[in-house]
C-alpha positions in Angstrom: 14.0 34.8 7.1 13.2 31.7 5.1 15.9 30.0 3.2 15.7 30.0 -0.5 14.2 27.0 -2.3 16.7 24.9 -4.2 16.8 25.7 -8.0 15.6 23.0 -10.3 17.1 22.6 -13.7 15.7 20.0 -16.0 17.2 18.5 -19.1 14.8 18.1 -22.1 14.7 14.4 -21.5 13.8 14.9 -17.8 11.1 17.4 -18.7 9.6 15.1 -21.3 9.5 12.2 -18.8 8.0 14.4 -16.0 5.4 15.8 -18.4 4.4 12.3 -19.4 4.1 11.3 -15.8 2.1 14.4 -14.9 -0.5 13.7 -17.5 -0.7 9.9 -17.1 -3.9 8.3 -16.1 -2.2 5.0 -15.4 0.4 6.4 -12.9 -0.4 6.6 -9.2 -1.8 9.9 -8.3 0.9 10.7 -5.8 3.5 10.3 -8.5 1.5 12.5 -10.9 1.4 15.3 -8.2 5.1 15.0 -7.4 6.0 15.3 -11.1 3.8 18.4 -11.3 5.6 19.8 -8.3 9.0 19.3 -9.9 7.8 20.8 -13.3 6.4 23.9 -11.6 9.5 24.3 -9.5 11.6 24.1 -12.7 9.4 26.8 -14.2 10.4 29.1 -11.3 7.3 28.9 -9.1 7.8 29.3 -5.3 6.7 26.5 -3.0 3.8 28.5 -1.6 2.4 29.1 -5.1 2.8 25.4 -6.1 1.2 24.3 -2.8 -1.8 26.6 -3.4 -2.2 25.6 -7.1 -2.1 21.9 -6.3 -3.9 21.9 -3.0 -0.9 20.6 -1.1 1.0 21.7 2.0 4.0 23.9 1.5 6.3 21.6 3.6 5.4 18.7 1.3 6.2 20.7 -1.8 9.5 21.7 -0.3 10.3 18.1 0.5 9.8 16.9 -3.1 11.6 19.9 -4.5 14.5 19.2 -2.2 14.6 15.5 -3.0 14.7 16.3 -6.7 17.4 18.9 -6.2 19.6 16.4 -4.2 19.2 13.9 -7.1 20.2 16.1 -10.0 23.7 14.7 -10.3 22.4 11.2 -10.3 19.9 12.0 -12.9 22.4 13.8 -15.1 24.5 10.7 -15.2 21.6 8.8 -16.8 21.1 11.3 -19.7 21.8 8.7 -22.4 19.8 5.9 -20.8 16.1 6.7 -21.2 14.8 3.5 -19.5 17.0 3.8 -16.5 16.3 7.6 -16.3 12.6 7.0 -16.2 13.0 4.3 -13.5 15.2 6.6 -11.4 12.8 9.5 -11.7 10.0 7.2 -10.5 12.2 6.0 -7.7 13.0 9.6 -6.6 9.3 10.6 -6.6 8.2 7.4 -4.8 7.8 7.1 -1.0 10.8 5.7 0.8 10.3 2.4 2.7 8.9 2.9 6.1 10.2 1.5 9.3 8.4 -1.2 11.1 8.3 -4.9 11.6 7.7 -6.9 8.4 4.5 -9.0 8.4 4.7 -12.4 9.9 2.7 -14.0 7.1 3.2 -13.8 3.3 0.4 -13.0 0.9 0.4 -16.6 -0.2 -0.1 -17.9 3.4 -3.0 -15.5 3.9 -4.5 -16.7 0.7 -4.2 -20.3 1.8 -5.8 -19.5 5.2 -8.8 -17.8 3.5 -9.1 -20.7 1.0 -9.0 -23.1 3.9 -11.8 -21.2 5.7 -13.9 -21.5 2.6 -13.5 -25.3 2.5 -16.1 -27.6 4.1 -14.6 -28.7 7.4 -14.1 -32.5 8.0 -16.7 -34.4 9.9 -17.9 -34.1 12.7 -17.5 -30.4 12.2 -20.2 -28.5 10.4 -18.5 -25.1 10.5 -15.0 -23.8 11.1 -14.2 -22.0 14.4 -11.0 -20.0 14.8 -9.6 -22.8 17.0 -10.4 -25.5 14.5 -8.8 -23.4 11.7 -5.8 -22.7 13.9 -5.2 -26.5 14.4 -5.8 -27.2 10.7 -3.4 -24.4 9.5 -0.6 -25.8 11.6 -1.4 -29.4 10.7 -1.2 -28.6 6.9 2.0 -26.7 7.4 0.6 -23.4 6.2 2.1 -21.7 9.3 4.1 -23.1 12.2 2.2 -20.9 14.7 -0.8 -18.6 14.4 -3.3 -17.2 16.9 -7.1 -17.3 16.7 -7.2 -13.5 16.7 -4.9 -13.3 13.7 -7.1 -15.8 11.8 -10.1 -13.6 12.6 -8.3 -10.5 11.4 -7.5 -12.1 8.1 -11.1 -13.3 7.6 -12.8 -10.1 8.6 -10.4 -7.7 6.9 -13.0 -6.7 4.3 -10.4 -6.9 1.6 -11.1 -8.0 -1.9 -10.1 -11.6 -1.1 -12.1 -11.9 2.1 -15.5 -13.6 1.8 -18.4 -11.2 2.0 -20.1 -13.4 4.6 -18.9 -14.9 7.8 -17.1 -18.2 7.4 -16.6 -19.0 11.1 -19.0 -20.7 13.5 -19.3 -19.4 17.1 -16.5 -20.6 19.3 -17.3 -23.6 21.4 -16.3 -21.4 24.4 -19.1 -19.0 23.8 -21.9 -21.4 24.7 -25.2 -22.0 23.0 -26.8 -18.6 23.8 -24.0 -16.6 22.2 -24.8 -14.7 19.0 -23.1 -16.1 15.9 -19.8 -14.6 14.7 -20.5 -11.4 12.8 -18.2 -9.9 10.2 -18.4 -6.3 11.2 -16.2 -5.0 8.4 -18.0 -6.7 5.5 -20.3 -4.4 3.5 -22.9 -7.2 3.2 -24.6 -8.6 6.3 -27.3 -11.3 6.2 
């Protein structure tokens, strides 16, 4: 037999903040959905009904209901502090940090690498290769070490800061008959 879902009891302030989040067009969609889960749970709906109504999985609904239920004492302590209450509600309904190794390069370093790749290379070079960029990045002190494949990944990521055209020349190791470097992730190919 399934265990009963934890009961959710909202204060008027909590309900008001959750209703605002659930209707917000400026809040991340996942936060809107989670606020809707908590509101429906507080209205007495079962996880299965909430999941069906919102198009979610029953386990996910149970997870957010449980997280809210486990935080009710913490939330009650903030009843007279509306700004902290809102921040705590958003924290409770947000994803927890995920495990994993932090990136080796900061956003600033990646931006500098992309900016460097857009610069005209010094003579006698006519185009940047990954190897040339690697040497220049280390010479300028942007990074103490970086691989050619990492540079290529940054430049072909297709992200909003990446150029929409290839910025690298073919590697000197590829020989004359090798096709030019192609950015396979970019939406525009010339």
